[in-house]
Each structure stands twice: as structure tokens, then as C-alpha cells.
ROMILUM-831695 format. One line per 3 residues: number of its first residue (from 1); their letters; for each residue x, y, z of N, C-alpha, C. Coordinates in Angstrom, 1 decimal, padded with zeros to 4 digits. Example, Ala and Ser with C-alpha at 12.3 -4.5 7.8 and 13.67 -1.06 7.14 Angstrom:
BEGIN
1) as) 013.2 -005.7 007.8 012.3 -004.5 007.8 013.2 -003.3 007.8  012.8 -002.2 007.1 013.7 -001.1 007.1 012.9 000.0 007.9
# end
This chain:
BEGIN
1) xxx) 230.1 098.5 085.5 231.8 099.0 085.1 232.1 099.3 083.6  231.4 098.1 082.8 232.0 098.1 081.4 230.7 099.0 080.4  229.5 099.1 081.1 228.9 100.2 080.4 229.1 101.4 080.6
4) xxx) 229.6 101.7 081.3 229.8 103.2 081.8 230.7 103.4 080.3  232.1 102.6 080.4 233.1 102.4 079.5 232.3 102.5 078.6  231.4 101.7 077.8 230.9 102.0 076.7 230.3 103.5 076.1
7) xxx) 229.6 103.2 077.6 228.7 104.7 077.3 229.5 105.9 076.1  230.8 106.0 077.6 232.0 107.3 076.9 232.4 107.2 076.5  232.6 105.9 076.0 233.1 105.5 074.2 232.6 105.8 073.1
10) xxx) 231.2 105.7 073.1 230.6 105.7 072.2 230.2 107.1 072.2  230.0 108.0 072.8 229.7 109.3 073.0 231.1 110.2 072.2  232.1 109.8 073.3 233.7 110.2 072.1 233.4 109.8 071.0
13) xxx) 233.2 109.1 070.6 233.0 108.8 069.3 232.4 109.9 068.3  230.9 109.7 068.9 230.5 110.1 068.2 230.7 112.0 068.5  231.2 112.6 069.4 232.0 114.2 069.0 233.3 113.8 068.3
16) xxx) 233.8 113.1 068.0 234.8 113.2 066.9 234.3 113.1 065.7  233.6 112.5 065.7 232.8 112.7 063.8 232.2 113.0 063.8  231.2 114.6 064.4 230.4 115.2 064.9 231.7 116.8 064.0
19) xxx) 233.0 116.6 064.8 233.6 117.8 065.2 234.4 117.6 063.6  234.5 116.3 063.0 235.3 116.5 061.7 234.7 117.0 060.6  233.4 116.4 060.9 232.2 117.5 059.6 231.4 115.9 059.1
22) xxx) 231.6 114.5 059.9 231.3 113.8 058.7 229.7 113.8 059.4  229.1 113.3 058.1 227.4 113.3 057.9 226.6 112.4 057.3  226.0 111.6 057.4 225.4 110.6 056.2 225.2 111.0 055.4
25) xxx) 224.8 110.1 054.3 224.5 110.3 052.9 223.5 110.8 053.0  223.0 111.8 052.3 221.6 112.6 052.2 221.5 113.2 053.3  222.7 113.5 053.9 222.2 114.8 055.1 222.8 116.2 054.7
28) xxx) 221.9 116.8 054.0 222.3 118.4 054.1 223.1 119.1 055.1  223.2 119.7 055.1 223.2 121.4 056.0 223.0 122.5 054.7  221.5 122.6 055.1 220.9 123.4 054.2 221.6 125.3 054.9
31) xxx) 222.0 125.8 053.7 221.9 127.3 053.5 220.5 127.7 053.7  220.6 128.7 054.6 219.1 129.2 055.2 218.6 130.5 054.6  219.5 130.5 053.1 218.7 131.5 052.1 217.7 130.1 051.2
34) xxx) 218.4 128.9 051.7 217.5 128.3 050.4 216.8 127.3 051.3  215.2 128.2 051.9 214.2 127.5 053.0 213.1 127.2 051.6  212.7 127.8 050.4 212.3 128.0 049.7 212.6 127.1 048.0
37) xxx) 212.2 126.0 047.5 212.4 126.5 045.4 211.0 126.6 044.8  211.2 126.8 043.8 209.7 126.8 042.4 211.0 125.9 041.2  209.9 124.9 041.0 210.7 124.2 040.3 210.1 124.2 039.3
40) xxx) 210.8 124.2 037.9 210.7 124.0 036.7 211.3 123.4 036.0  210.1 122.0 035.3 211.0 120.7 034.9 210.4 120.5 033.0  211.5 120.2 032.2 211.0 120.5 031.0 212.3 118.6 030.9
43) xxx) 211.6 118.3 031.6 212.2 116.6 032.0 210.9 115.9 032.0  211.1 114.1 032.1 210.6 113.4 032.4 209.2 113.4 033.7  208.0 113.1 033.8 207.4 113.2 035.3 208.3 112.6 035.9
46) xxx) 208.7 111.2 036.0 209.5 110.6 036.7 210.9 110.9 037.6  211.4 112.0 037.1 212.0 112.6 037.8 211.9 113.7 038.4  210.9 115.0 037.6 210.2 115.8 038.1 210.2 115.2 039.8
49) xxx) 209.2 114.3 039.6 209.6 113.6 041.1 210.0 113.1 041.8  211.2 112.5 042.0 212.5 112.0 042.1 213.1 113.5 043.1  212.8 114.8 042.2 213.2 115.9 042.4 212.4 116.9 043.8
52) xxx) 211.2 116.7 043.1 210.8 117.2 044.2 210.7 116.4 045.7  210.4 115.6 045.2 210.2 114.7 046.8 211.5 114.6 047.6  212.6 114.3 046.5 214.3 114.9 047.7 214.0 116.1 048.0
55) xxx) 213.5 117.5 047.5 213.8 118.7 047.8 212.8 118.7 049.5  211.7 118.3 048.9 210.9 118.1 050.7 211.1 117.2 051.8  211.6 116.1 050.9 212.8 115.6 051.9 214.0 116.1 053.1
58) xxx) 214.5 116.8 052.8 215.7 117.7 052.4 214.7 119.4 053.5  214.5 119.2 053.5 213.3 120.5 054.5 213.3 121.6 053.4  212.6 121.5 051.9 213.0 122.6 051.2 211.7 122.6 050.6
61) xxx) 210.7 124.2 050.9 209.4 124.3 050.8 209.6 124.1 049.3  208.9 123.4 048.2 208.4 123.4 047.3 207.6 124.5 046.7  207.6 125.6 046.4 206.4 126.8 046.6 207.3 127.9 045.1
64) xxx) 205.8 128.4 044.6 205.5 129.0 043.6 206.4 130.3 043.5  206.3 130.3 045.2 206.3 132.3 044.9 208.0 131.4 046.0  208.9 132.0 045.1 210.2 131.3 046.2 211.6 132.7 045.5
67) xxx) 212.5 133.0 045.3 213.2 133.5 045.2 214.4 133.2 044.3  214.1 131.3 044.7 214.7 130.5 043.7 214.2 129.7 042.9  214.8 129.6 042.3 214.4 128.9 041.0 214.7 127.1 040.8
70) xxx) 214.7 126.4 040.5 215.6 125.1 040.3 214.8 124.8 038.8  215.5 124.7 037.9 215.1 124.7 036.1 215.8 123.0 036.1  214.8 121.8 035.6 215.1 120.9 034.9 215.6 121.4 033.5
73) xxx) 216.5 121.4 033.1 216.3 121.6 031.5 215.9 120.3 030.6  216.6 119.8 030.5 216.6 118.5 029.9 217.6 116.8 030.9  216.6 115.8 030.1 217.2 114.9 030.9 217.5 113.3 029.6
76) xxx) 218.6 112.6 030.1 219.0 111.9 028.5 219.7 110.5 029.1  219.2 109.4 027.9 219.7 108.3 028.7 219.6 107.7 027.4  221.6 107.5 027.7 222.3 106.4 026.7 222.7 105.1 026.9
79) xxx) 222.6 103.9 026.2 223.2 103.0 026.5 224.1 102.4 025.2  225.2 101.5 025.4 226.3 101.8 025.5 226.5 100.3 025.5  227.1 099.1 024.1 227.7 098.0 024.4 228.7 098.4 025.2
82) xxx) 228.6 097.2 026.1 230.0 096.8 026.8 231.0 095.8 026.2  230.3 094.6 026.3 230.8 093.5 025.9 229.4 093.1 025.1  230.5 091.5 024.6 229.0 090.9 023.6 229.6 089.1 023.8
85) xxx) 228.6 088.4 023.5 228.9 086.9 023.8 229.1 086.4 022.0  230.1 085.0 022.0 230.5 084.9 021.5 229.9 084.4 019.6  228.0 084.2 020.2 227.1 084.9 018.3 227.3 085.9 018.4
88) xxx) 227.5 087.0 018.7 227.9 087.9 019.0 226.4 089.0 019.6  225.8 088.1 020.1 224.6 089.1 020.9 225.3 090.6 022.1  224.7 090.6 022.2 224.3 092.3 023.8 225.0 091.0 024.9
91) xxx) 226.6 091.0 025.6 225.9 090.7 026.9 226.3 091.6 027.9  226.6 092.7 027.8 226.8 094.2 028.9 227.0 095.4 028.2  225.8 096.0 029.0 225.2 097.3 028.3 226.1 098.1 029.6
94) xxx) 225.8 099.3 028.9 227.1 100.6 030.1 225.3 101.7 030.2  224.4 102.8 031.0 223.7 103.0 030.8 224.1 104.8 030.8  223.7 105.3 030.3 224.3 106.5 031.2 222.9 108.0 031.1
97) xxx) 223.1 108.4 032.5 222.0 109.4 032.6 222.6 110.5 032.8  221.8 111.4 032.2 222.4 113.0 032.1 221.4 113.9 032.3  221.1 115.0 033.2 220.1 116.1 033.6 220.9 117.2 034.2
100) xxx) 220.6 118.1 032.9 221.2 119.7 032.6 220.1 120.4 033.5  220.5 121.4 034.7 219.5 121.6 035.2 220.4 123.4 035.4  219.2 124.7 036.0 220.1 125.6 036.4 219.8 125.7 037.8
103) xxx) 219.9 126.1 038.1 219.4 127.3 039.4 219.9 128.9 039.1  218.0 129.1 039.1 218.5 131.4 038.8 217.5 131.4 040.2  218.7 132.3 040.7 217.7 133.6 042.3 217.4 134.1 041.5
106) xxx) 216.0 134.9 041.9 215.7 136.1 041.0 215.9 136.6 039.7  215.6 135.3 038.8 215.7 135.2 037.1 217.3 135.5 037.0  218.3 134.9 037.8 219.4 135.0 037.2 220.3 134.0 037.8
109) xxx) 221.1 133.6 036.4 221.6 132.1 036.8 222.7 131.7 037.3  222.8 131.1 038.4 223.5 130.9 039.9 224.6 129.9 039.6  223.7 128.9 038.9 224.8 127.3 038.2 223.6 126.6 037.1
112) xxx) 225.0 126.6 036.6 224.2 126.0 035.2 225.3 124.7 035.7  224.5 122.9 035.0 225.7 122.0 035.0 225.0 121.3 034.8  225.6 120.0 034.4 224.6 118.9 034.0 225.5 117.4 035.3
115) xxx) 224.1 117.1 036.1 224.8 115.6 036.5 224.3 114.0 036.4  225.4 113.7 036.7 225.7 112.4 035.4 225.8 111.1 036.2  224.9 110.1 036.1 224.9 108.8 036.2 225.4 107.8 035.4
118) xxx) 225.9 106.7 036.0 226.7 105.7 035.5 226.0 104.1 035.9  225.4 103.2 034.9 225.4 101.5 035.3 225.8 101.1 034.8  226.4 099.7 035.0 226.6 098.8 033.9 225.2 097.6 034.3
121) xxx) 225.1 096.5 033.2 224.0 095.5 033.6 224.4 094.9 032.2  223.7 093.6 032.6 224.6 092.5 031.8 222.8 092.3 031.3  223.3 091.5 030.2 221.6 091.5 029.6 221.9 090.0 029.2
124) xxx) 220.7 088.9 029.0 220.3 087.8 028.9 218.9 087.7 027.7  219.3 087.3 026.1 218.2 087.7 025.4 217.2 086.0 026.0  218.0 085.4 026.7 216.4 084.1 027.3 215.8 084.5 028.0
127) xxx) 216.0 085.5 028.8 215.1 086.2 029.7 214.9 087.4 029.5  214.7 087.7 028.3 214.4 089.2 028.0 213.2 090.2 028.7  211.8 089.5 028.8 211.2 090.2 030.0 211.6 090.9 031.2
130) xxx) 212.2 089.6 032.3 213.0 090.1 033.5 213.5 090.9 033.1  214.6 091.5 032.4 215.8 091.5 032.1 215.2 093.5 031.5  214.7 093.4 030.9 213.7 094.7 030.6 213.1 095.2 032.0
133) xxx) 212.4 094.1 032.8 212.5 095.0 034.0 213.3 095.6 035.0  214.5 094.6 034.7 215.3 095.2 036.4 215.9 096.4 035.3  216.1 096.3 033.7 216.5 097.9 033.4 215.9 099.2 034.0
136) xxx) 214.0 099.0 033.6 213.1 100.0 034.5 213.6 100.3 035.8  213.8 099.4 036.6 214.7 099.2 038.1 215.4 100.5 038.3  216.4 100.1 037.1 217.9 100.7 037.8 217.0 102.4 037.3
139) xxx) 217.1 102.1 035.9 216.9 103.4 035.2 216.1 105.1 036.5  215.1 103.8 037.6 215.0 104.5 038.2 215.6 104.8 039.3  216.6 104.0 039.4 217.6 104.5 040.6 218.3 105.5 040.4
142) xxx) 218.8 105.5 038.7 219.6 106.6 038.3 219.1 107.7 038.8  218.0 107.2 038.3 217.1 108.3 038.5 216.8 109.5 039.2  216.8 108.4 040.9 217.3 109.1 042.4 218.7 109.3 042.6
145) xxx) 219.7 108.8 042.0 220.5 109.4 042.5 220.8 110.9 042.1  220.8 110.7 040.3 220.3 112.6 039.7 219.8 113.2 040.9  219.0 112.7 041.3 218.2 113.7 041.7 218.8 114.2 042.8
148) xxx) 219.6 113.1 044.1 220.7 113.8 045.1 221.5 114.2 044.8  222.2 114.1 043.2 223.5 114.8 042.7 223.5 116.5 043.0  222.0 116.1 042.1 221.5 118.0 042.1 221.8 118.5 043.0
151) xxx) 221.0 118.1 044.5 220.8 119.1 045.4 222.0 118.8 046.2  222.7 117.8 046.2 224.1 118.1 047.0 225.0 118.9 045.9  224.4 119.3 044.6 225.9 120.2 043.7 225.2 122.0 044.3
154) xxx) 223.8 121.9 044.7 223.0 122.9 045.1 223.8 123.5 046.3  223.5 122.1 047.2 223.6 122.6 048.5 226.0 123.6 048.5  226.0 122.4 047.5 227.5 123.1 047.9 228.2 124.4 047.3
157) xxx) 227.1 124.5 046.1 227.1 126.0 045.4 226.7 127.0 046.3  226.0 126.7 047.2 225.2 128.3 047.8 225.6 128.2 049.1  226.7 127.1 049.7 228.2 127.0 051.1 228.9 127.6 050.5
160) x) 229.4 128.0 049.2 230.4 128.2 049.1 230.5 130.7 049.7
# end
């Protein structure tokens, strides 16, 4: 009896969550018109790769023959000092990663935006090599997050 109650409760919860529009992060309701897209990139190879993988993982075919084109125009990484040690050395940085992009359909601009991702990280001059590696990992995570934001903005714009 208890198992039946748990199963019914689970199905009820699933029905309620799906009825209110709840979705897992990164799970998009793609517009039917967005079956394929052409990717043009003037940015880092790493971001272009992340974006292509995100599109493919979401079920969008990356093709050269598509009416939609995603143009990654520029990417920029800025570093700003947030705090200092008593000695004057930097203790904490903020990294800001910006990607400008356009979505075109039949060579007409539909969307032109900039996606931004910000992260803080602590620096320690005593562990310079480890902190350099940590910064590289953080930048890679920021690229992945930027590609997720870009796809989310595109899907949102085309779903309106």
C-alpha cells in the first residue's frame, strides 16, 4: 500500500511540475523553425567549439545550408581588481567575459545581443602556477556558460 501511495505521489508531483512549465536547466523547447543553423565565428576557437557542442547537444543541426545563421562577432575577457592584501598585492579579481553575437535569418538580423558572464576568484602569489590553472578552468567554464546563455536567448527570442 505504501509503495502505491509513493508512486501516485511521484506521478502527481511530475504532473504538477510539468503543468507549471518547469524544465531542467539546459533543456529547451526548441522552435520548430530552428532545426538547423549555420555557425560563423570570429572569436576564440574554444568558444566556437563550446557553442557548436551546445547546439548539437540541444538537437540543432549545425549546417552550412541553413536559413538561420549564428554569427559570434567578438569575445572579450576583462580582469578587474576587487581587493588587495595589506602588502598591496592583489587578493581577489573579478573576471568579466562578454560575447557579442547576431542571429540572422536569410541574411536579415533578427537578434543582436551581448552575453555576459562574471566570476570572482582569489589570487595567491605563493601558488602562482596553481592559480593560473584555476583561472584557465574558470575561463573555460565561463565560455560554456556564455554559450548556454546565447542559446537560451535565441530560443526565447524565436519562441515569442
